[in-house]
C-alpha positions, 0 to 999 in steps of 0.5 A: 234860385228860390221857390216857394213851397207852393210852387216848388218844382221836384225833379228825378234824374237818372245818369247812366252815360258810362260806368255810374248809374245814379239817381238824384232828386233836386228841387227848384229851390236849389236843394239836392235832396238824393244822390245816389250812385252806383258804379261799375268796376270791370274786373280788369282794363277800361269799361265794357259797354254791355257790362256797364249796361247790365250792372245799370239794369241790375241796380236800377230798381235799388237806386230809384228806391234808395234815391225816393227814400233819401229825399223823403218824397213819393213818385207822385210828388215828382214834377219831371223825370230827367235823364242823360241823353248823351254824350255816353256809351249807347248801351249805358244811355239806353238803360237810362233812358228806358227807365225814365221813359217807363216812370214818366209814362206811369207817373204822367209826367214830363220827360226831359233829355239833359245833356251829360257835359252841360249838367257837369257845369250846372251842378258846378255853378250850383254848388260853387255859387259861380255865375258866369265862368270859363269852364274846364271839363276834365274827366276820363272821357272828356276834356274841353274848355267852355263858356256860355256865349249867346244862348249855349255853351260854346266850346273854345278848346277841347282835346284832339284825341283822347281825353286827359283823364283817360291819358292818366288812367291808361298810364297808371293801369299799364304801369301797374299802379291803377288809374287816377289818382295813383299817378298824381300820388306817385308824382308826389314823391317824383324828384326828377322831370323827364321831358315828354311831348307838349302839344297845344294848338290854340286852345286845343290839346292832344295827349296821345303822343304824350301818353305813348312816349310815357309808356315807352319809358316804363322800366327805364326811369324811375316810376315816381319820376315818370308820374311826376313827368306825365302829370306835370306836362298834362296839367301844364297844357291845361293850364295854358289852354285855359288861360287863353280861353280866360283872356279870350272870353274876358270872364272873371271866373273859372270853375273846374268840373269833371272827375280830374277837378278832384286834383289838388296839383291842377288846382294849385297850378290853375290858382297860380294862373288865375292870379295873374288875371284877378280871376277867382277859381271854383271846383266842384266838391268830390261828391259832385266831381264824378258822374252822378244823378244829381247833377241830371236832376238839377239840370232837369229842374232848369230845363223844366222851368224853361220848358225844354221837355220832350215827347216819348217819341223824341227821346232817342239816346245821342251817344255823341250829343256835343255840348255846344248842340244843346240849348240852354235856354234857362240861362236867358232867363237868368237862371 
């Protein structure tokens, strides 16, 4: 998408759904001018929502200053303020929303509520250049297969319990090697595959039984072999359901987004499958695979152009905001 300097729009985006507080600035010419992200890392275990929210509150002003400096723009130059309105952890979402509202009110700029899942897809489309893909969105908190159909992204398949990333992260932590990418790194030294529960229903998947079975084998079989077994099973399930969705949607492109898009082995398996269907495979670069402010800023640009802005009184966060509940009006405009 191109725009002249005269009508170029600049949007600042704030990401705060979970462990990351990110601030990005994007232009309607398709340039990411800033992408500053700070990650809350718990001392042990998983994310504690209130502690993560406190982290976001402490780091917000610093992240905003750095993003503006990185982009070389002043607050008054901005044309819109976007924030992740959901889905995500309530306390974390509220920090980002509060900061965004304050800036929008102070500057008199439009406020834009962005669906976090849609943002992962749109930054992927922008950076890779793919046009109309079937999308595999795999991360610590999300696993779904989606594609744009009739005005919004439709969920073709999803996890029925825990996310693929969560499954592998929990296994790695319980095994004492840490979350991803540790399980995949150990898997490269694996030599023997142990059968684990493989749960696929149509285009949906289930990982909780697989995780339970793998944890029961800890200490009984070689750790590298167990890592090989769980990662291969998870990735095989994802590849099978993605192939089914590709055939159903009759698309010619596949896009991987989310934290697990960094996985080399998952990419290899999907590329082999795609060859059978003459489909092209794209993966969002590591910088944009995890949660980041740039993806909120860019999706904010698209929504601003499409007229999808919010009144302050309508900007309450939506922790359970599903992907298929979000309109994608910019796609109808050919963006």
